[in-house]
N, C-alpha and C positions, 0 to 999 in steps of 0.2 A: 690527451695523447695516451696511446697504449702504453702498458704495463711493458718496459724495457726487459726485465727478466724473463716474460712469458714469450714476447716476441725471438728472443735470443735463442730459447729452448725451443721453440719452433723452428727456427733457422737452424740448429744443429741438427733436429729429428730430419728436416730435409736432406741435410748430408749424410745420412746415415741410411736414408731410404734407398733399398734396393730393388725394388719393384720399379719398373719405369714408369707405368701409368701412375701408380701411388706417388711418384716422386715429382710426375709432371703436374699431379693436382696439389701436392704439395706447394710446389714453386708458384704455380699460379694463385694460389690462396696468399701466399706470404708476399710476393713482389706485386708492384703495379705492373700493367701491361706493358709500358716501356722502360721496366727497371733494369738496372745494369748490376755487372760485376766485375770489378778489378782487382787483379793482384800481379805481381811480378810475373805470371807465366798464361794471364787468360785478360781479354777485355771483350765482353760481350754485353750486348743489350736484348732484351726482351726474355719471355719465358723459355723457348725452346733453345737458346743460346745459353742459359744458367743451366737447366736441367745437364745438359750435354757438358757443360764443366762440371758439374757434379758427378756424373757418370764417369768421365775421365779421371778422377782425383781415385774414384772407386775401384778403376780399373789399374791405376798406377800403385794403390794400397790396398791390395785386395785382403778381405779379411779385418782390416784395422775399422777402428770405430772415434768416431769426432765426440768428445766431451767438452763442455765448459771449464775453463781454466781458473774460475775466480768469479769475482762477483761482476755483474753487468751493472756499467756506469753509463748515466745519460743526464743530458739536459735539451731543454725546448725539443727539436725535432731530430736529434742526434743522439746513437748509443755507440758505445764500444766496448770491446771485452775480448779476451784471450781464450784460445781454443787450444785443447791437443788433439792429436791424432796417434791412436797406438791400439796395441791389442787391447782387448774389451778387459778391465780390472786391473792393467798394468800400472804400477806407480810410476813409471817412467816413459813419456810419450815419445814418440819417433820424430814427429814434426810437431812445432809449436809456431802459433801465427797469432795475429791480432786484428780484429777487425772492427772498421768503423762503419756504420749504418745511418743512413738518411732517410727517415721515414715520410711519408705523405702525410696529409690531415687524417686520413681514414685510420692511419696506423700500419699499414702496408709498407713493405720496404721500398722505397725510389732507388737507391744506389748503395752498394756496398763496396768499399775499400780496402783492400787484406794486406796484409805485410807478413812475411814468413821471418820468424825469429829464430826457428831453427831447423833445420832441414838435414837430410842423411847426406853423406858425403859421397 
């Protein structure tokens, strides 16, 4: 099984990628072709849908960046981690979330289930 921390870092990097072509490439390398992403605001399947959700988050929160909010935990084919979204270098994030990712045998993401713990009013 792949290294969970490295996968989570690549995942966060994909969410921070602002170039559409580079983001599409990152999504294609990270997710299986039929991979999915589900959170309270979205439920999509496939690389195009996932890249569109990431682009939408960037449009909703321009200039903010995603960072890991702590250690990545995992077992078998499942990993979980907290992430923060805020101004680069900020000590207090604007948004805090928690994601659970199920990986395929080759270490790519099959599905992500996201939860929002802190959102702006």
